[in-house]
N, C-alpha and C positions, 0 to 999 in steps of 0.2 A: 547168827552173824557169821559163823563160819563158813556158810554157803556163799555169802557175799564177798568174803575175804578172798575166796578162791576165784569167784566169777570175774571180779574186775581185772586182776592181773591177766587173766586169759582174754578178757575183752580188749584190753590195752595191747597185748601182743598181736591180736587178730589186726587191730587198726594199724599197728607199726607195720606189720608184713604186707598189709593191703597197700598202705601208702609206699612202702619200698617197691612193691612190685610195679605200681603205677610209675614210679620214677624210673625204673629199669626199662619200661616199655617205650619204644618210640612212638607207637600209637597205643594209647591207653584206652581208647574206646574199643571194647571188644567186638561190638557189632561192625564197627568200620574196619577192624582187622580181618574179619570174616569176608568182607566185601573184597578187600586187598588180596586175600589169599585165593579166592575165586578167580579173579582176574589174573593173579600170577600164575595159577595153573594153565589157564588158556594161553598166555604168553610162553610159558615153558614149552608147550606142545607146539607152538607156532615156530619157535626157535629152536626146535631139538636138533636141527643140522648143525647148529652152532652150540651145542649143549657144552662142550669142554671149554670153549672160550668164554662163555657167560656164566655158567654155573658152578664150575669147579672152585670159585672162590668161597663158595659155602663150606667148603671142606676145611677152611682154616678155622683157627680158634677166634671167632667172632663173639663179640657181645650181643645181648639181646637187642639193643638199639640199632647196631650195625645191621644185623639180621633182617629186622623189620624194616629198617630204611631200605635196604637193598631190595627186598620183596616189593615195596611201595615203587620203587623207581621202575624196576622190571615189569611190574603189573600195567603200568600205564604208558610206557614210552613207546614211540612209533617205531615202525619197521626198521627205519634207517639206523636208529640208534641200537636195535638188536643186531643188525647186520654188520655195522662197521666198527663197533668198539667192544671192549672186553670187560670182564668183571673187575679186573684189578683197577682198571680206569675209574669205575664208578665207585668201588671201595674207596679209593683215595680222596675222590670228591666228597663222599660221606663223611670221612674221618675229618677232612678239613671243615665241613660244615659244622660238625659237632664241636670241633675245637674252637671255632669262631664264636659259638653259642656259649662256651664255657669262659671264653677269653674277656667278652665284653659286657659291660653292666645291663645292656639292654637284652641280653641273651635270656634274662631271668623274666622278662615281662612279655616277651613275644608269645603269643599263644601257640599251642601245639598245631593247630590247623593251619594258621598263618605260615609258621615255619615249615610245615610239610609242603604247602603249595607254593610259597613264594621266597623260599630260601634254598631248600634242599635241591630242586630240580636244576640240572645243568644247562638244559636247552632253554634258549630265549626265543629264537626265530627259527630260520632255516640255515643257521650258520654251521660250519664245521666245528666240532667240539674239540677244545684243546685243554691244556693243563692251566688255563686262566685262574681257576678257583684257587689253586694253592700259591701260584706265583703272586697274585694281587694280595692274598692274605698276608703273605710275608712281607710284602712292601708296604702295605698300609697299616698293618696293626700297631706300630709304635706311633704312628702319626695321629691315630685317632683314639686310641685306648682311653684316654683321660678326659674325653669329650662326652657331652651329653648325646642322646640318640639323634635329636634334631640337627645338631652342630656337626655331628660326624657325617651325617647324610650330606649336608652342604659341603663339608670338606672333602668327601670322596668325589663330588661333582667337580670341585676345583682341581683335585688330583687327575680326573678324567681329561679336563680342559687342558692341563699340562701336557698331556699325551696327545690329544686328538681334537682336531677341528673339522668344521664342516667343508665337504667339497663332494659334488655330485658324482656318483659311480654307477656301474652297471647293476642289474637286478640281483645278481648274486650276493649273498650277504657274507662278508668276510668275518672269520673267527675272531674274538676279542684280541688275542695276541697278534694277529695279522694286521688288525687295525691299528694297533699301537705301533707296530713296526712301520707302517705305512704313514702314520701321523695325520691321516684325514679319513673320512669316511662319510657317506651321506647320512640322513638322519636315521634310518633304520639300522645302520651300522654303529652310529654313535649311541643309540638307545640300547642296542643289544650288548654293547661294550660296558656302558654305565650300569645296566641292570646286572651284568655279571660281576662288576666291581663291587656293588653294594651287597649283593648276595654273598660275595666272598667274606665279607665281615659281619654277616649275621643280620643285615638290615633287610627286611622284606621288601622286595621291588618287583614291579611288573612293567612290561612294555606295552604302552597304549599307543593306539593310533586311530587316526581317522582314515578309512580306506580312500575315501576321496573327498576334497572339499567341495561344498555346493556353490561357492562365491567364485572359484578360480580353479584352472586345471592343474592339479597336483593333489599330494596327500602329504601326510606328516606323521612322523613318530616320536613319542617322548617317554618319559618314565614317570610312574606313580611310586612313591615310597610310603610305607606304613610307619607312621611315627606315633607311638603311644595311643594307640587305639583308632586311629584315623588315617585314611588315605589322602596324600598331598602329591601335588605334580611339580616336577622340574624339567627344565630343558636339558636335555642330556648333553654334556660337554659344554653347557652354557651357563655357567653358574651365575645366580642372581643374589642379592644380599638376604633373601628370605624364601621360604617355600611358597608356592602358589603363585609364583611370579615368572613370567616368560613373555617373549615376543609373540607367541601365538595365542595369549590369552583372549585377544579379540576375535582372531579368526575362529578359535574354538567355540565362541559363543554364537557362531554361524554355522556349525558343524550339523550334519544329519545323523552322525553315527560316531562314537568312539568306543572302541572295543578292545578286548584283550583275550587271548587265549590262556585259560589256567590248566596246568598240568594236573590231571587225575580227577577223580570224582569229588568235585568241589561243591560244598554245602553253604556257600555264602549268602548273603542277602541281596546281592545285586540282581538286576534283571537279566534272565538267562536267554540267550539267543539260540544256543546249541548245547544240548545235553548228550554227549557222546559217552561211550563206555570208557574210553581213555582220556577225554578232556572235556572241559566246560568252556564254552565261549560266552562271555558276559558283556553287557552293555552297561557303560559307565558314563554315557552322555548326560545324565542328570548331575554329575559332579561339576559339569561346565556351563550348562545353559538351560534354558526353559524347554521342556520336552511336552510331548502329547502322544498318546497311544491312539493309533488309527486302526479301525476294523475293516477287513476285507471280506466280503461274501461273494463266493463264486457259484455261478448257476449255470445250468446247462441250457440248451436252446428252447426248451420247454419251462425254463424258469425254476427248475428244481435244483436244490443244493447239491454239491457234487463234494464228496469225501475224498481225501488224500490228493488233493490239487497241489502241485508245486506252484508257490507264489513267491516271485522274486520282487523285491523293493529296489528299484534302479534309480541311479542318480546320473544325471548328464555330466560328464567329465572327460576331457581328452577326446570329444567328438564321438563318444560311445556312450551306451547306457549300461553302467557299471552296477553289477548286483551287490548292493551293500550287504544284504543278507537275504536267505530264503526261508520260507516257512511252508507248513503243509495244513491244509484245511481240515477241520474236524467234521464229524457227521452232518453238522449244520452248514457245512460249506464255509465256515469261518476261521480266519486266522487274524493275527494282529501284529503290530510293530510299534515299538516306543521310539520316537524320532524328533527331530527338530521341526521347526515351523516354516519350512520351505516347501518346494514342489518335488514330487517324485513321479517317476513313470512305473505303475504297478503292473506286473505282467504275470499272467496264469496260464499254466499249460497242463494238458494230461492227454495221453493218447493221441499226440499230434494235433489235437485241437487247442487253439489257444485264444485269449482275449487280452485286452490291455487298457488302460486308463490312466490319463494323467490326474494326479491327486495333488490339491493344494492343502497340506496337512492342517494349516491354521483354521480352514474353514470347513474341514471334513470330519465327521465323527465315523460314518461307515459308508464305504464306497462298493458298489456293485459291479461284477465284471461278469460277462457272458462268455462262456467257451463256446463261441460259433464260428471261428475263423480257422482256415486251414492255409498253409503256404501254397503258393503259387499264384495268388491273385496279385495284379500289379496296379498300385495306385501309390498316392502320397498324401502325407498329412503333416500340418504344421502345428507346432506347439511352442509356447513360451513357457521357459522354466525360471522361476523366480527363487532365488536363495533366501534365507532367513535375513531379516533386516540387520543392518550394521549396528553395534552397541558400542558406545563410547566407553573406554576404560580409564578410570582415574587412578594415578599412581599413588600409593599410600606409603612410599619410602621417601626419607629425607633426601635432599640433595647431597649432604655430606655423605650419607651411607652409599648413595650411588657413585659418588666419585671415588670413594674408597674401594668399592668393588671394581670399578672401572680400571683403577691403577693396579690393583692385583690381577686384573683381566691381563693387562698389559705385560705385567711381569711373567705371567704363566705362558703367554704367547712367545716371550724370550726364550723360555725354557725349552719350549718346543723347537723354536727356531733353532737354538744351539745344538739340539739332537739332529736336526735336519742337516746342518753343517758337517755332520759326520757322514753323509752320503758321499759317494765318489763323484769327482768333478771331471770336467771334460778333459784337463791336462793329464790326470792320472789314467783317464780311460784311453787316451792316445797312446801313452807309454805301455799300457797293458796291451793294447791291441798289437802294438809292434812286436812284444814278446811272444804273443800268440799267433802272429802272422795272420791277422784278420783285419778287415776294414774298420779303421777308428771312428770314423763318422757314423757308420752304420751301428756299431756297438754302443757309441754314446746315445743314440736314439733308444736303444733297448735299456741301458742301465740307467738312464735318466727316469724312465717310466718305473723302473723296478724299486726305486727309493731304497727303504732300508733292507730289501731282499737282494740288493745286488751282489753281495757275496755269493748267494746261492747260485746265481746265474754264472759268475765267474768260475765257480767250483765246477759247474757243468761243462762249461767251455774248455777249461783247462784238461779235463779228462776225455775229451772227444779224440779218437784216433785220427791220423792224418788223412786217411781216405775216407773219413765221414765228415770232415769239416765243411764241405759244400752244404750240407743240410742244416748247419747251426741256424743261419739267419731264416730260411724257409720255416723251421720248426718255431722260432721264436716269434717270428711275425703273424703266425696263425693261431696263436693263443691270444686271449684277451689281456688288455693292459693291467687288469686285476690279477690274472695269472701270473704275471711277471712279479707281481708284488707279494706273492705268497705261494709260489710253487717251489718244489724242492728238487735238487740235481737228479734223484732217482727217477723221478717221473719223466723229466727230460730225456735221459739217457735211456729209458725203456721205449721211447718212441723214436730212437734213431733207426733208420732202415736196416733190416736185416740182409745178409748177403748170401741168402740160401733160396730155396724154392718157395718160400713165404714172401718173396718180394712183390711189388706192385703188380696188378694185372692191368694197369692204365699207363700209358705214355705220356699223357697231357701233365705236364709239371704242376700247373695251377690246381687241377683237381686232385691230383696226387698230394700236394701239400695241405689243401683243406680238407679232404675227405679221407685220407689215409694216414699222412703224416702226423696230423694234428690230433692231440689228445683231448682237446676240448670239444665236446659234443652239444651240451646245453648248459644248464645251471648247476651241474654236479660237482661235487669236490673232487679235485683230480688226484688220483693215487695211480701208481703203476699197474698196468693190467695186460699190456701186450705180450710180454714174456711169460706171464702167468698162463694166459689163455693158450699160448702155444705148446705148453706142456699139459694142459688139462685135457685137451682134444688130441686123439691119435693122428697119425699122418695120414691115414686113408681118408678120414672125415675132413681135414682141413683141405686135401687136394680136391675132393669132390664138391666141397663147399665153394672153392674158388671157381669151379666150373657152373655150379648152380647153388646160388646162395639161399635157395628154399630149403635146402637141408638144415641150415641154421634155424630157420623159422620154425621146422616141424620139431627140431630138438627142443626149443624154447616151449612150444606148446606143449610137449610131453613133459618136461622136467621142471619148468616154472609155473607155480601156482599164483594166480592173481587175486590180491586181497587188497583193494584200494583204500577202503575205510581204515584200515590199521596203519597207514602211513600219513597220518593226519598232519604231520609236521611241516609239510611241504618241502622237506629236504630231500632230494633224490638219493636213493641208495646207490652207492658206487657199484660199478660193474662187478668186482670181486665179491661185494657184499651180496649181490643178486645171486651169483653163483654158489656162494657158501650157504646162504638161507634157503635157497630153493623157493623162496616166497617174495613176491614183489607188488608194488602198484603199477599200473599200466605205463606210467611215464617213466619209471626206472626200467621197465622191462624194455622199453623202446630204446633207451640209452644204452642197456645192455646189449641190445641186438647190434647197435652200430659199433659198439666197442669190440665185439666179437669179430665182425666183419673187417674192421680196420686191423685187427690183430692178424688176421690171415692175409692182409694185403688187398682186400677188396673196398673199392671206394664205396663209402656209406655216409648218411646223414640224417639228420631231422629236417625235413623241407622247412625252410625260414618261416613261411606265413602260416602253415597249419600245423607244424610239428609232426608231420606223418613220417614215420621212418621209410628210408628209401635205400636201395642199392643201385649201383650203375652196372648195367649189361649192355653191351655192344654200344656204348656211348649214350645210352638212354637211362634216364632215371626211371626206376620201377618202385611204385608205391607198395608198402608192405602192410597187410591187413591180418591181425592175428584173430579177430572174432567174426571176419566175414568171408564168405565163399566168393571165390574168383568171379562167378557169374554176377554177384551182387556189386562188384566194384564199379565206382561211377566213371562215366565217360568225361570227356573234357570239352569245354567250349571256350569261347574268347569273350572277353570283357574289355572294351575301349572306354576309357574315362576321358571326357573333354572338359576343359575349364570354361565356364560361361563368361563371355567377353564382358559382361556387366558387373562381374565381381570386382571389388575394390582392391582385391590382392590376389596373389597366387595362392591357391589352397594348399595346404600342407597337411599330410596324413597325420592322425591323432591330434592335430590342432583343430583344422576345420572340417575334416571329414574321415570317415572310416567306411570300409565294406565288410559286411558281417554275413556268415553263413549260417542257415536255418539247420540245427541239429537238436533233435529230441525235444522239440517245442520252443526253443529259444534261439535268438540270433547270437552269434559269437563273432568278435572281431577277428579279421585275419591280419597277421602282424606284417605289415609293409613299412613300418617305421623307418627302417635304414635301407630299404631296398631302392637302388638307384632308378629303377624304372618310374617311381613316382615323383622324380625331380622334374620331368618336363611332361607337357601335354601337347596333343593326346598322348596317353600312355595305353599300352596294350598288355593284357594279362591273360594267360592260359590257366583257368581255374576249373575245378570239379563242377559239374553241371549240378543244378539244384535251385532252391529259393534263396534269395539274398535280400539284405537291407542295406541301403546307402544312407548313413546318418551325415547331415551337415549341420554345422552351428556356427552362430555368430555371436560371441559373447560382447555384451555392451556394457556401458558404465553401470557400476553397482553390482555387477556379476549376473545379470539377467542373461540367459541364452535364447537366442531366436533359432529354433531347431526346425529341421524338415526330416522327415522320415520317407524314404523313397523304396517301396517294396518291388523287387523285379525277379525274373527267373533267367537262368543260363541253360540253354538246351544243348544237346550233344552235337558238336560239329558247327555250331552256328555261332554268330557274333552278336553280343548285345552291346549297344551304346547308350552310355549314361552320361549326362550333363551335370557337372558339380556346380550348383548354384546356390550361393550364400545369401540368406535373406537380409534385406536391409533394414535398418532401424527407422521405422516411420516418424519418430519423434526426434526433433532437432536437438542436437547434442547441446548440453549446458555450458555456458561461459562462466568460469569462476571468478572473473575479475579482469582488470587491465593492469599492466605492468609499466611504470614509467622507465623505459629502458636506459635512457640516458642518466637519471639518477641512480638506478640500480647499479649500472657499470662503474659509476663513480664511487660508489658505496665500498667496492672492493679496494680498500686503501693500500697503497705502497706496493701495488703488485702490477706486473705487466699489463699493459692495456691490451683489451680484447679487440681482435679484429672481426667484428660481427658483420655478416653479410646481410644488408637490409632486404634484400629479395628473398631471403630464406627466414624460416622460423627458427627458433632456438629451443634447445632441452636444457633445463636446469635440474640439478639433482644434488640433494644433501645426503651423504652417505656415512655409515658406520661400517667400514669394510671388514670388520672382524665378526659381524653379526650375519645370520643365515639370510634374513630379508634382503639385505644390500647384496650379498653375494648371488642370489637369485636374479637381482636386476641386472648386476655386471654380467652374469652368464647370459643373460638375454641379450645384452649389447654385443657380445662375442658371437653369439650364434646367429645375429643379423649384421654382423661386420659388413658384409657385402652391400647389402641394401642401405645402410646408414652412409657408407663411403659414396654411393651412387648419388643420395641426397646432398651430401656435402655441405650440411648446414653445421651450425655451432652447437656442440654438446659441453656444456659447463658443469663440471663435477666439483663440490665443495667438500672439503676435509676439515677435521677440527684442528689440526696442527700441521707443521711442516714434516715431521717424521712420519706421520700417518701418510700424508701426501706422498713422500717419496719412497716410503716402502710399497705403497699400493702401485706407483708407476713402475718400479723395479720389476714387481710381480706379475702385473696385469698389462703394462703399456704396449707390448708388442702384439698383444692378441686383439687390443680394442680398435675401433675404428679411428681414421687418421686424424679427423679435425675435431679433437678432443682438447679443451683447456683445463688444467687442473689448477684449482685455487683453494687457498685456506679461507674458511669463511670468516666474515665479520659480523659482529651483532647488528650493525647497521644494515647489511644486506639481508639478514634474515628478517630483521624488524620491517623493512620496507616491502619484502615479498609478503609477509604475514598480514600488513596493511592492505595490500593489493588484492588479497584474497576475500572472496565474499562470504566463506564460510570459515567457521572457527576451525583451527588446526589442533590435532592432538600431539603433533611433533613426534610422531612415530617414524623412525628412519627406515628406509629411505623416503624422503620427500621428493617425488619426481613431477616435473611440470613441463608441459608444451606450450610455448608462447609463439602465436602464429604471427604472420606478416604485419597485423594490425595491432600487435602488442596484447592481444587478448590471450588469457590462459583458458585454453580449450580443453586441456587434459591435466588432471590433478590426481595423484595417487600417494597414499601415505602407507608405510609398514609394509608387511607380506604381501605380495600380489605376484602370481605367475603369468607370464605373458606380456609384461610391461612393453618389451621391445616391439612385439607385434602390434600392441595397442598405439604405441607412439608412430609406427610407420603408417598405420591407418589415417591417423590424424594428420600426419605429413602429406600424405597423398591427397587428401580432401582439400588441404591448404594450397596445393600447387595446380589443383584442377582450375580451368578458367571460369 
């Protein structure tokens, strides 16, 4: 018995020690710790040139949890995060995350792996990282600490809506705090902000997105939250009464892919799209709709399976074939994709041989593609691409709960509006301009766009010496509108022209302002770099580079190592980050080249359509190739684009057509979206010679696209003419009913009579101006302002009450077409319209209809739809044709 009395206490002690050690570990799985340690060593070697900034933090007295959490972050972060931030920043984020886990009740139930991948990581998308983690934690903890995990997640989203609402912005993603300062953002910024807020209080969250919709030209991003063992979705900054409710519920059921990037080596159960050393891309489409796995077998011209072929599953959207995902064939020539039940273009390529096939997923199990084609052949092919069918969504929330949420929604809008009232106004701007001795009207244009960042702009202007004031507005007008909302004075001051031999080598003021003065190069976060580089390179090197910029190219080739895969986060490394790390992805290297040139006064840019780095010499733009020999550089040819006179509208780039260049087996769109040359036809482009594809598309009712693929080549010194022809719908458009106009107009009780023009049709729309679908419709009206004014027909916009109407007019009235009547809706008007429509309405706002001159409802749209303005103009034009 004595042996047993000794054994059991020892066993108990061993168990206690074991459990204690497990609690002390951030990663309790020793096998996973070994994987992290192996990756950490690789990253530490990659970042050896920033060793002090990143790894000195380990010299502190850290807990075991903190050490392992730091090693985990370092092991899997992209190059941009190794290059542009330091160890103290990451340690503070880790300590805040651990504090959140200890503060809230749900911290005890979040599994270790879920916390590791969906709470701890700082980066959400390609945003600049900031101090949001501890700022948001401090502001939210008292508000939610006594709530359940589910109620806390819903409450955080309400808090997010108090801070931020939807408005379209450019492609660069604002940091969470910059988005708060601005008070609005596009869906990618709203969801980045909301994920950051949820993670700050220990609630696992991830940004999910459909890269492109199948039924309309756009994409969307939202948030998934982990609540007590299950993932649920919410609309970012768009709080609903419950989880798994959002305006995009219906559209998501028509998606072909919903995915998210997971930080690190993730071992979850979801369908894996990409398994990289540093991250895992997962497919969560099955959470939203019916899916099917299709298989592709790739064969050579002799019908033999081909291994390691790159296969892209492409979706028509924005007049291009966008790669939703890519895969690689196995030894049997087979790969697969789990997707929705619509149509895709599947494209396979290897060694400059390619093949493609339209695939209708619902009717296809395995499709075969033959690698038999090479670029250079000229021909065209027509395809109809059909999206998954529309599925009606039934609301499961009571009217009283909806009303309660709507009232809170409006209250939160007032909170945000009160914050916006703190922005500088035109009167204060004029007084300030007088003191600063600069033009008040011009300053107001800048400060109005700067929103909550106006003080930073004022601080910069106030410090500009008298002899430099002439450069204030050229500098501010040559950065983006988003830059005005998050730039700091140090960046602006750094870009004032210097008065020494590093001055500009070009006399053209416009070129100087855009390509020397401006710090904005592409989509990188702006930090000061010009003064830095003028100290890091010696005087002889600078002077020789100004005469021959190829010296900078050679320096980069010698000193900067390219490692594209390591910067998977799509956030460009800042120019200083590239210099310090001495490792870069190709895109960040190109930005770095331009930054160094501009620091030396050399005009430089990324060519807008192709993003090829260029410098100016003898008033000519010279392409820069870091991986090609000069004798391999492509010559130029001319491309002239003509508009087919039979088109029912003027073609627009990225709406009706694109031009794509053949590169490494695939065609990639040239970016002419904002190029003024595409505004009139015929238009002439000087482009690199080679093989091209012109894609045209006509999206018809239901979301189906009538596309045409035109393959052609551009030869050196020659001109190629292409006609943009939009395919016409062979089926007569549906008539959705007939509206008794006299009765309908009378049903708008007690309001000013409408002056409807009988010789014109009429547009009717019921709006909820606070929601994203309605805002997209308004954006379409604004974008097509000129066309609608030319039509000069009646546009009738309905609102739920007088305040909603007056707020909308104040905010949008000056930007909208002139002939608009703003009305408060009545039950009689809605009921009369409902009875006139031949199909049942789900009453998803906006409801938009076009009533032709015969009072027929020829166009009807409900809920979220991109391109409504273009669709309406098509029906108007058809109505006006004799």
